[in-house]
N, C-alpha and C positions, 0 to 999 in steps of 0.2 A: 545957284552953285557957279563957281568960276569955270571958265573954259578948261576942258581937260583934253588930253591926248586922245586921238581916235586911232583905230587900227591902221588907217591909211598913213598915219604919221610914223609908223614903226619902220625901222630899217631892218628888213628881214635877214640881212646878212650879219647883223651885229647884236645878238642877244646879250652878250657880255655888257655892252655899252648901255643897252636899255635897262638891264637889271640894275646896274650901278646907279643910273640916273633915278630909277624908281626908289631904290633904297635910300638915296640922298633925300628924296622928298618925303618918304613915308616911314623912315625908321623910328621906332619907339624905344630904342636902347636908352636906358637910364631914366626914362620918364617916370617910373615908379621906384627908382632906387636901384643900386647895383645888385641887391640880393633878390630882386623880384623873380618869381617863378610862375606868375599867373598871366602875364601879358594883358590882352584885351579883356580878360575876365575882371580886371580891376574896374571896368566901366559898369559891371553888373553888381550894383550895391543893394543894400537892404531896401531902400526906397524903390528901386526898380523892381524888386521882387514883390513888394506890396502893390505896385502898379499892375504888375502882371496878374496877381491873384484877383484883383478887382475886375478883371476881364471875364471871369467865369459868370456867365449869364444864364445859360440853359442847362449846364451840367453835362453836356454831351462830350464824349472823349474819343480821341482817335490815336491809335498806335501808329507811329511813323516809321516803324521798323519793317524791313523785309524779313522773310523767313530765314532762320538759321538751320539749313539742312543740306543734304547732299545734292539737291537739285538746284543749287544756287548758281551764280554767274561765273565763279572763278574757273580759270583754265590753266592754273599752274605757273603763271608768270611770277618769277622770283620766289618760287616755292609757295605761293599762295594757293591754297586748295579750299574747297568747300568744307564746311563742318562735317565731321564724321561722328555720328551718334551711335553708341553701343550700349546695350543693356548688360548690367552686371548681375542683376537678379530679376526674375520675371514671374508672371502669374503661373506659368507652367511649373516653375520650380516650387512655388507655394502649393499648388494642387498636389504635387507628388511628394510633399513633405521632405524635400531635399535641402531645405535651408537650415535645418537644425534648431529652429526656434520652439519654445514650449507652448503648450495649451492652444495650439492651432493658429497662432498668429503667423502671418506671412507678409511679404512686402516686395517692392520693386525698387531697383536702384540703377543708376546709369551714369555714363561718362561721355564727355564730348572732347574731341581733339579738333582744334581749329586755329588757324592764324587769327590774330586779334583784329585784323582788318579784312576779314572774309565777307562780311555783310555790313549792315548799317553800323556806322562807327564814327568816332571822333579821331582826328589826327591830334596827337599831343604835340607839345612844343619841342620835344626831342626827336621828332620824326624827320625833319628836313634841316639841312645845314647849308650855309652859304660860304663857299671858299674856306671850309673848315671851321666856321663859326656857328655856334648854336645861339638860341635866344638870349638876348641881352648882352651879347659880346663875349660869351664864354667860349673857350675852345671846345670843339665837338668831342674830342677824346677825353676831356675832363668831365663831360656830362654823361655820355652814353658809352659804357664799356660792356664787356661780356656779362657783367652782372646786371645790366639794364641801365635805365635812366635814373641816376642817383640824385638828380637835382630837380628836374621838371617832370618826373614820372606822372603818369595820368592820374594817379591817386591824389595828387595835389588839387585836382579839380572836382573830386568826387561829390562834394557837398554844395557846389557853387552854381551849377548850370540849371537855374530855374528862374523864370522871369517872364517878361513880355516877349512873346513870339509874334512874328509877322510874316505872312506868306506873300511873296511876290510871284504870281503865276505868269511868268514871262511867256511860257508856251501858249497860254490862252490869250494874253494881251497882244502878242506880236504876230502869232500865226493864225491862219484861218481854220486850221484843223486841230488846234489845241496842243500841238507839239512842234518842236524846232528840228530842222534837219541836222545831220552830223556835220561838224565843221562850222556851225553857226556860232559866231563870237558875240556874246551878250555884252554890250557896251554900257557905260554909265548912262547914256541917253536912253537905252532900252529899259534899264532899271528905273530911271526917273519917270519915263513914260508909263511904265506899269503902275508905279505909285499914283500918278495922276489919274490913270484910267480907273483904278480901284477905289480911289477916294481917301478921305481923311483917316479911316482906320488902317490904311496901309502906309502911313507915314513911317519913316525910318530915322532913328536917332540913337543917341548915346545909350549904351547898355542893352540894346535890343538883340534878340536872337533871330536872325533873318533866315528864312527858308525860301530857296529859289527853285521853282518847278519849271523844268524844261519840257517835260513830256517824254523824255528818253526812256524812263522805266516803263511807262505805259506801252510804248512801242515794243520794248523787249518782251513784255507779256503777250502782246498780240502776235509777234513774229518769231519769238524764240530768243534765247540769250544772245546767240551770235557772238559778236565782239563787244558786247556791253562792258565787260571787264577788260579794260585796257585798249579798246579800239577807238575808232573815230566817234566823236560825240559832240553835241552842242555843249557849251559851257561858258564861263566868264572869260571875257577878253583880258589879256595882260594889261590893257589900258584901264581896267577898273581898279587898279591898285590904289590910286588916289581917292576914289569914291569909298573904297573899303576903309581907308585910313581916316578920311575927313568925316565920315558919318559916325565914327567912334562906336561902331557896333561891337558887341561882345563876342559874337560868333556868327558863322554863316554855314548853311548846309544846303546841298543840292541833291537831286534825284539821280545823279550820274556817278560813275565810278571815280572820275578824276577831278571834279569840281571845275576845272578850267577847260576851255575849248580844246578839242583834239581833232586833227593835228594842231599842235601849238603854232603860234603865229610867226615863227622864224624858220629859216631854212633848216637849221640844225639846232634843236632844243629839246629839253625834256622838263615839263612842268615848271616853267620859269616863274609863273605867278605864285606857286608854292614857295619858291626860293625867296621871294620878297615877303610874302605874307606871314609865313610861320617863323623863321629865325630872326627876321628883322622887325616885323610889325607886331609879332606875338599874337597873331590872330588864330583862334580856334576854328578849324574847318571840319565840317561833317560831310560825309559822302554816302551814297547809296541809300538815302532816306526815301521812304515811300510817302509821297505827298498827295497822291491822287484822291483818296477819299476826303481828306481835309480840304483839298481844292474844290471839290464838288460842293461841299457844304458851304464853304466861304462864298462861292459864286451864287449859291441859292439864297443866302441871307444877306449878301453884300457886306459881310463883316470879315475883315482880313487879319485881325489881331486876336490873340488868345493867350491864355496862360500855357507856358511850355516848360515842362520839366524833362531834362535830358542828361541825367547823371551817367557818366561812363562807368563801366565795371571797374572798380578800383584795384586793378592788377598792379601790385607794387613794382615800380620801375618800368612799366610798359610805356611805349612811345605812341600808342594808340589803343583804343579799346572799343568793344561792342557797346551798343546802347539801344534801349527801347524807349525812344522819345514819346512822350504823351502830351498831346495838345488837348486842352480843355476849353470849351467855348460856353 
């Protein structure tokens, strides 16, 4: 790989300049035509799905989703709350004959209220804008209105996200205790060192779905949620933008709330890597994935790739959606 920027090269006082320079190097606008709505999912083609399917060797499967319940990590930032699950019909109603059904039949029914990014989820391409621009150069107001995302809604990806998954357990490769401290910026060098340490099955390339484990979720489970949702965290350095672009991956997910390192690497900034990756690169980003059980299995058999299917719930016009990713080895 060519030499890339390191965190030491960043001018902490100039996020605008750094973002503009990264966009110039990494933009995919027009790469798949003016009407494209899929971004980097264009890299995940039929051949890549066949490649992923061939990775099923033992038939063991792992859900990479956190729980969707009221005990989750959300603390109300920007009105994001934990899911609220309510029963509409119960076994008690059935026992008492209160449901009005004939010949003794009864049932249970329920409802969930939740922000679509309350737990394990994908960011859609309408989730983040750059200076009023959405993915592929469209005006943000022409894409997402009060009716939702009418151009790149998450439903456009509903059938596509299945293929070769690869786990980069940076927490295990870089740290002595399996987890990274808050504020740890994962660089391209860390990612490449993890690939080298894990071996050939951890190679990363075009069309792959990359999972990056930092160990942050495991720590939250040990110590309590604390500021897991929105607080300080390990994550990808802003300087990984070129790595994300050059590898031509289809999507990337982490076990953290915000994907990139927090605090961000500038004096005043908010999620600058998102600003490059989503509206300019067209990259699909997953957050709050549970990678711990999968990581333990990968470490045990030293096989770091697998078939991954991770279809978002196709909520029409949504800019992000819950997902229950399934890794099969």
